[in-house]
C-alpha positions in Angstrom: -0.2 0.1 0.2 1.6 3.6 -1.1 -1.5 5.4 0.7 -0.6 6.8 4.1 -2.5 4.7 6.8 -2.6 7.4 9.7 -4.3 9.9 7.6 -6.9 7.4 6.6 -7.2 6.1 10.0 -8.3 9.9 10.9 -10.4 10.4 8.2 -12.3 6.8 8.9 -13.6 8.7 12.3 -13.7 12.2 11.1 -15.9 11.3 8.3 -17.8 8.9 11.0 -18.6 12.1 12.9 -19.4 14.1 9.5 -21.9 11.0 9.0 -23.6 11.1 12.3 -23.3 15.2 12.4 -25.0 15.9 9.6 -28.2 13.7 10.3 -28.5 14.3 13.8 -26.6 17.0 15.8 -28.5 16.4 18.5 -26.9 12.6 18.7 -23.1 13.6 18.5 -21.7 15.0 22.0 -18.6 17.0 21.3 -16.0 17.5 24.1 -14.5 20.9 24.5 -11.6 21.4 22.1 -12.4 18.4 19.8 -12.6 19.5 16.2 -15.8 20.4 14.4 -16.9 20.3 10.8 -17.4 24.3 10.8 -13.8 24.5 12.6 -12.0 21.6 10.9 -12.0 22.4 7.5 -9.3 25.3 7.0 -6.1 24.0 5.4 -5.4 21.6 2.5 -4.5 18.6 5.2 -8.0 18.9 6.4 -9.4 18.4 2.7 -6.6 15.5 2.3 -8.1 13.6 5.0 -11.4 13.6 4.1 -10.7 12.7 0.7 -8.9 9.7 1.9 -11.4 8.4 4.0 -13.4 7.7 0.8 -10.8 5.5 -0.1 -10.7 3.8 3.3 -14.1 2.9 3.4 -13.1 0.4 0.6 -11.6 -1.9 3.5 -15.2 -2.8 4.2 -15.3 -4.4 0.4 -12.3 -6.3 1.0 -11.3 -7.1 4.7 -12.2 -10.0 6.6 -14.8 -9.1 9.2 -15.4 -12.5 10.5 -17.3 -13.8 7.6 -19.1 -11.4 7.1 -17.0 -10.7 4.3 -18.5 -9.6 1.0 -16.6 -10.7 -1.6 -19.1 -13.7 -2.8 -21.6 -10.9 -4.3 -18.6 -10.7 -6.9 -17.3 -13.5 -7.0 -19.8 -16.7 -6.8 -22.8 -15.2 -9.4 -20.9 -16.0 -12.4 -20.0 -19.1 -14.0 -16.2 -19.1 -13.4 -16.3 -19.7 -9.7 -18.4 -22.4 -7.7 -17.7 -23.0 -3.8 -17.4 -26.4 -1.9 -20.7 -25.7 0.0 -24.2 -24.1 -0.4 -24.5 -20.0 -0.7 -27.3 -18.4 -2.3 -24.6 -15.7 -4.1 -24.1 -19.1 -6.3 -27.2 -20.8 -5.9 -29.8 -18.0 -6.5 -32.9 -19.8 -5.4 -32.4 -19.1 -1.9 -31.3 -15.5 -2.8 -33.7 -12.9 -0.8 -33.6 -9.2 0.7 -32.9 -10.3 4.0 -29.7 -12.4 3.2 -26.9 -10.2 5.3 -23.6 -10.5 2.8 -25.7 -8.3 -0.4 -26.9 -6.2 2.6 -23.7 -5.7 3.6 -21.9 -4.8 0.3 -25.0 -2.4 -0.4 -24.7 -0.3 2.8 -20.9 0.1 2.3 -21.1 1.8 -1.3 -23.5 4.0 0.1 -21.5 4.6 2.9 -18.8 5.6 0.3 -21.2 7.4 -1.8 -21.9 9.5 1.0 -18.2 10.5 1.7 -18.0 11.1 -1.9 -21.0 13.5 -1.4 -19.6 15.0 1.6 -16.1 15.7 0.2 -17.7 17.2 -3.1 -20.0 19.3 -1.0 -17.1 20.8 1.9 -15.0 20.6 -1.2 -17.1 23.5 -3.7 -17.7 25.5 -0.8 -14.2 25.8 0.4 -13.3 29.2 1.0 -10.5 31.1 -1.1 -6.6 30.7 0.1 -7.2 27.4 2.1 -5.9 25.5 -1.0 -2.7 26.8 -1.4 -1.4 23.9 -4.1 -2.0 24.8 -7.7 -4.8 22.2 -9.0 -5.2 19.8 -5.4 -8.8 21.1 -5.0 -9.6 20.0 -8.9 -7.5 17.0 -7.8 -9.8 16.3 -5.0 -12.7 16.6 -6.5 -11.7 14.0 -9.3 -10.6 11.9 -6.7 -14.5 12.0 -4.9 -16.1 12.0 -8.4 -14.1 8.8 -9.1 -15.0 7.0 -6.0 -18.8 7.8 -6.4 -19.1 6.7 -9.8 -17.1 3.3 -9.1 -19.7 3.2 -6.3 -22.4 3.7 -8.6 -21.3 1.3 -11.1 -20.9 -1.5 -8.4 -24.7 -1.1 -7.8 -25.8 -0.6 -11.2 -24.4 -4.3 -12.1 -26.0 -5.4 -8.6 -28.9 -3.7 -7.7 -30.0 -1.9 -10.6 -32.9 0.4 -9.3 -31.4 1.5 -5.6 -31.9 5.4 -4.8 -29.5 7.7 -6.7 -27.7 10.7 -4.2 -25.6 13.3 -5.6 -26.1 15.7 -2.5 -25.0 15.1 0.9 -27.5 14.3 3.5 -27.9 17.7 5.9 -30.9 16.0 7.6 -32.9 12.6 8.2 -35.4 13.8 5.9 -33.3 13.7 3.0 -32.9 10.1 3.6 -35.4 8.5 2.2 -34.7 8.5 -1.6 -36.8 7.2 -4.0 -35.8 3.9 -6.2 -34.5 4.9 -9.7 -35.0 3.1 -13.4 -33.0 0.7 -14.0 -30.0 2.2 -16.3 -30.3 5.6 -14.3 -27.2 4.7 -11.8 -24.9 3.6 -15.0 -25.6 7.2 -16.2 -24.7 8.5 -13.0 -21.3 6.6 -12.9 -20.9 7.8 -16.9 -21.2 11.4 -15.6 -18.9 11.1 -12.8 -16.2 9.4 -14.2 -16.5 11.8 -17.4 -15.8 14.9 -15.1 -13.1 12.9 -12.9 -11.2 12.2 -16.0 -11.2 16.0 -17.1 -9.8 16.7 -13.3 -7.4 14.0 -12.2 -3.8 13.8 -13.1 -2.4 10.9 -15.1 0.1 9.6 -12.6 0.7 11.1 -9.2 4.1 10.5 -7.6 5.6 7.9 -5.5 4.5 8.8 -2.0 0.5 8.7 -3.5 0.7 5.8 -6.1 -2.7 4.1 -6.2 -4.7 7.2 -6.1 -7.0 7.5 -9.0 -6.0 9.1 -12.0 -7.5 10.3 -15.5 -6.1 6.7 -16.7 -8.3 4.9 -14.0 -11.2 7.4 -14.7 -11.1 7.0 -18.3 -10.6 3.4 -18.2 -14.0 3.3 -15.9 -15.7 5.5 -18.5 -14.9 3.5 -21.1 -15.7 0.8 -19.3 -19.4 1.9 -18.7 -20.1 3.0 -21.9 -19.5 -0.5 -23.5 -22.0 -1.8 -20.8 -24.4 0.8 -21.5 -24.3 0.3 -25.3 -23.9 -3.5 -24.6 -27.7 -2.8 -23.1 -28.6 -0.3 -25.5 -27.0 -1.2 -28.8 -26.1 2.0 -29.1 -23.2 3.0 -31.6 -22.5 6.2 -30.4 -21.6 4.9 -27.0 -19.4 2.1 -28.6 -17.7 5.3 -30.1 -17.6 7.0 -27.1 -15.9 4.3 -25.5 -13.4 3.9 -28.1 -12.4 7.5 -27.4 -12.1 7.4 -23.6 -9.8 4.2 -24.1 -7.7 6.2 -26.7 -6.6 8.7 -23.8 -5.2 6.2 -21.6 -1.4 7.1 -21.5 1.9 5.1 -20.8 0.3 2.0 -19.9 1.3 -1.4 -21.2 0.7 -5.1 -20.4 3.5 -6.3 -18.1 5.7 -9.7 -19.3 4.2 -12.1 -17.0 0.7 -11.9 -16.2 1.3 -13.6 -12.3 2.7 -10.0 -11.7 -0.4 -9.1 -12.2 -1.8 -11.1 -8.4 1.5 -10.6 -6.6 2.1 -8.4 -3.6 5.3 -7.5 -5.0 4.4 -6.3 -7.9 1.5 -4.2 -7.1 0.6 -0.4 -9.2 2.5 -1.7 -11.6 2.6 -0.6 -15.3 -0.8 -2.9 -15.9 -2.4 -1.4 -13.7 -5.0 1.2 -13.7 -7.0 1.2 -10.2 -6.1 -0.9 -7.1 -7.4 -1.2 -3.8 -4.5 -0.1 -1.5 -4.5 -3.3 0.9 -1.8 -2.6 4.1 -1.2 -4.4 7.0 -3.5 -4.2 9.9 -1.8 -2.3 13.2 -1.5 -5.0 15.9 -4.7 -3.1 17.9 -6.7 -4.0 15.2 -9.5 -6.6 14.8 -10.2 -7.7 11.3 -13.5 -9.0 12.5 -14.8 -5.7 13.2 -15.6 -3.0 10.7 -13.3 -0.2 10.8 -16.2 2.5 12.4 -16.3 0.1 15.5 -12.9 -0.8 15.9 -11.9 0.1 19.7 -10.3 3.7 20.0 -10.6 4.6 16.2 -7.9 1.9 14.9 -8.8 0.8 11.9 -7.1 -0.5 8.8 -7.3 -1.2 5.2 -6.3 -4.9 4.8 -7.6 -7.3 2.3 -8.6 -11.0 2.3 -8.2 -13.9 0.1 -8.3 -16.6 2.3 -11.8 -17.7 0.4 -9.3 -19.1 -2.1 -6.9 -20.1 0.2 -6.9 -23.8 1.0 -7.0 -24.4 5.1 -7.3 -20.9 5.8 -7.8 -20.9 9.3 -10.5 -18.1 9.3 -12.9 -20.2 7.1 -14.2 -22.1 10.2 -15.3 -24.6 8.1 -17.6 -22.8 6.0 -17.1 -23.2 1.7 -14.3 -22.1 -0.2 -14.5 -20.7 -3.6 -12.8 -22.4 -6.5 -13.2 -22.9 -9.9 -15.8 -24.1 -11.9 -15.1 -27.4 -14.3 -16.7 -25.1 -16.9 -13.5 -22.9 -16.4 -10.9 -25.5 -16.1 -12.2 -26.7 -19.5 -12.0 -23.3 -21.2 -8.0 -23.2 -20.8 -6.1 -24.7 -23.5 -3.5 -27.0 -21.0 -0.7 -25.4 -22.8 -1.9 -21.5 -22.0 0.4 -20.6 -19.4 -2.3 -18.6 -17.4 -4.1 -22.2 -16.5 -1.3 -22.7 -13.9 -1.5 -19.1 -12.8 -5.4 -18.9 -12.2 -6.3 -22.2 -11.0 -4.3 -25.8 -10.0 -5.8 -28.2 -12.6 -5.7 -31.4 -10.1 -8.4 -29.7 -7.9 -9.7 -26.4 -9.6 -8.1 -24.5 -6.3 -7.7 -20.8 -7.5 -4.5 -19.9 -7.1 -4.4 -16.1 -8.1 -4.0 -13.4 -5.4 -3.3 -15.8 -2.0 0.1 -17.6 -3.4 2.1 -14.5 -3.8 0.5 -12.6 -0.9 2.5 -10.7 1.6 1.5 -12.6 4.7 0.8 -10.9 7.9 0.5 -12.4 11.3 -3.0 -11.9 11.0 -5.1 -14.7 8.6 -7.4 -12.1 8.6 -5.6 -9.8 6.9 -3.4 -9.4 3.4 -1.5 -6.7 2.5 -2.0 -8.0 -1.2 -3.7 -5.4 -3.5 -7.4 -6.3 -5.5 -6.8 -5.1 -8.8 -10.0 -3.2 -9.5 -9.2 -2.6 -13.0 -6.3 -3.4 -15.2 -5.4 -2.8 -18.9 -5.9 -6.1 -20.0 -9.6 -5.8 -19.1 -9.5 -2.2 -20.8 -8.3 -3.7 -24.1 -10.8 -6.7 -24.4 -13.6 -4.2 -23.9 -11.7 -1.6 -26.8 -11.6 -4.4 -28.9 -15.4 -5.4 -28.4 -16.6 -2.0 -29.1 -14.7 -1.8 -32.3 -16.1 -4.9 -33.5 -19.9 -3.7 -32.2 -19.9 -0.6 -34.1 -18.6 -1.6 -37.2 -14.9 -0.7 -37.3 -11.8 -2.5 -38.4 -11.8 -6.3 -37.7 -7.8 -6.0 -38.0 -7.8 -3.6 -35.0 -9.7 -5.4 -32.7 -8.2 -8.8 -33.4 -4.4 -6.6 -32.7 -6.1 -5.8 -29.3 -7.3 -9.1 -28.2 -3.6 -10.6 -29.8 -1.9 -8.6 -27.3 -3.5 -10.1 -24.3 -2.8 -13.6 -26.1 0.6 -12.6 -26.9 1.8 -11.5 -23.4 0.1 -15.4 -22.3 2.1 -17.1 -24.7 5.3 -15.3 -24.5 5.6 -16.5 -20.7 6.7 -19.7 -21.6 10.0 -19.8 -23.8 9.1 -20.7 -27.2 5.4 -20.7 -26.2 2.9 -21.4 -28.9 0.0 -20.8 -27.2 -2.4 -19.0 -27.2 -1.8 -18.3 -30.9 -2.9 -15.3 -32.7 -6.3 -14.9 -33.9 -7.0 -14.4 -37.8 -8.4 -11.2 -39.0 -10.3 -12.4 -41.3 -13.2 -13.1 -38.2 -16.6 -12.4 -38.9 -18.3 -10.3 -36.2 -20.0 -13.6 -34.3 -16.5 -15.4 -34.2 -15.0 -12.2 -33.1 -17.7 -11.5 -30.5 -17.2 -15.5 -29.3 -13.1 -15.3 -29.1 -13.5 -11.8 -27.1 -16.2 -13.4 -24.8 -13.9 -16.4 -24.3 -11.0 -14.2 -24.1 -12.3 -12.4 -21.2 -13.2 -15.5 -19.4 -9.9 -17.1 -19.2 -8.0 -13.4 -18.6 -10.3 -11.9 -16.2 -11.5 -15.5 -13.9 -11.6 -15.7 -10.6 -11.3 -11.3 -10.2 -13.8 -9.8 -8.8 -17.3 -8.8 -10.5 -15.8 -9.7 -14.0 -17.7 -12.5 -15.0 -21.2 -11.9 -13.8 -21.3 -8.3 -14.8 -20.1 -9.3 -18.4 -22.9 -12.3 -18.7 -25.7 -10.2 -17.4 -24.8 -7.1 -20.1 -24.5 -9.8 -22.8 -27.6 -11.1 -21.7 -29.7 -7.9 -21.6 -28.1 -7.2 -24.9 -29.6 -10.2 -26.6 -25.9 -11.4 -27.0 -26.4 -15.0 -25.4 -29.2 -16.4 -23.4 -29.2 -16.9 -19.6 -32.5 -18.4 -19.7 -32.1 -21.1 -22.0 -29.9 -24.3 -20.5 -27.1 -21.6 -19.7 -24.2 -23.9 -18.2 -23.2 -22.0 -14.8 -21.2 -25.0 -14.0 -22.5 -24.7 -10.4 -20.9 -27.5 -8.3 -24.2 -27.3 -6.3 -27.0 -28.6 -9.3 -29.3 -29.6 -6.8 -29.7 -26.4 -4.8 -29.3 -24.3 -8.1 -32.1 -22.0 -9.6 -31.8 -19.0 -11.6 -34.6 -17.0 -12.9 -33.9 -14.8 -15.5 -36.7 -12.4 -14.4 -35.7 -12.4 -11.1 -32.0 -12.8 -10.7 -30.3 -10.3 -13.0 -31.1 -8.0 -10.6 -30.4 -8.7 -6.7 -32.9 -7.8 -3.9 -33.1 -4.3 -2.2 -31.7 -5.4 1.2 -34.8 -5.9 3.8 -33.4 -3.2 5.9 -33.5 -0.5 2.8 -37.2 -1.1 2.2 -38.4 -1.4 5.9 -36.7 1.6 6.4 -37.3 3.9 3.3 -41.2 3.9 2.0 -39.7 5.5 -1.3 -37.4 1.8 -2.4 -39.3 -0.5 -4.0 -38.0 -4.5 -4.4 -37.2 -5.5 -7.6 -39.0 -8.0 -9.1 -39.4 -11.6 -7.9 -38.5 -11.1 -4.4 
């Protein structure tokens, strides 16, 4: 991790105070001499702590939290990962509004959004002379927009119709925002990433590696546009995505595919955005959310124990393993297969095999790679094919990914380059398969791809689609229901303006 831990931990406590105080000032007893919101935001460092606090809340998405970790929401619904036991996020049939893991995920994303909205509000109202460093105010605004856009991208592809909040909550009366039409959250993500890309720097210095950049914003902008184009069949969005991807500068694929999942190769030249995991302090309890840590101590550690055999914190719960379908999708000679999984037992090898171990089995210092260039290249190829562009250009992008893979082995010949004579149907089949094997076991990619391709009519999840679950007797995917997850029961119980998604 490169972002300094201490300002993040302080910002967590500060922003929690802002949340509590903003919703009900009478409930917050401030000790004499303690900083208040009115007295605090008087320097660049104060705003720096506020913005870093947005990043810090990601720890609830990637940390352990005593079996309440939310990784299942983003890893299990597709056809690349299955479990050694039952989980409603994989089998769908028992997925209901009261299931805790999606509820925790939902709540965390809205906490990130609240922190981003708070930062945007305070930055827009800052007095002249507070910001002394040229461009820092714009960069801070860009970071807040980026994190809000990322949260809305995840919400759009998981819950779809949950509330859209772009203003800071000032009172309890502001809490009951209504449901939105499916697609509006993705539209907001596109708006946020568009502005963020214009405000953020291409790079930060080494001390700030891992912060959002214009490259990350353009990558996510292009990704969102491809998603919307797939669903709405809009050539203009594909073209806009190609333009956004073209603005990514000075990034390239790393020579070794495995470096994308290694703790000693974080924030490399292929990476566009990562969760910055760190070693926890000795007083950290990784079983608790950071907001409830004793003495305000928290961390931004990650967790990969759900992949790791014999992890001591699984307590007999199901591990995540590769599906038989994923194993079969790899050519045995493709070097990515051995990096991704163990062919003998289908254990996933990404992340934990080159982890930065800590004394706490619930804490990993290995960054989760949220967006990397290989993902972008394949999306760019897809946009070119679907918009009627040059097949040679599209195939060249896919072949960059395949060339990197085969060159991992001296004299390697697999995977071979694709020919430039592919039809549109053949090219899309090849791109879908390449995304399957290249991004397998990485968060959200496969499920998000499957649902957008289905909504766009390119595949059919309703007609005998093979999810390759190891729990076939418990499996029950309903295409009229499960493309969106249920809005958490806690939300519909407390907000009369939120409607439950169909079928739940």
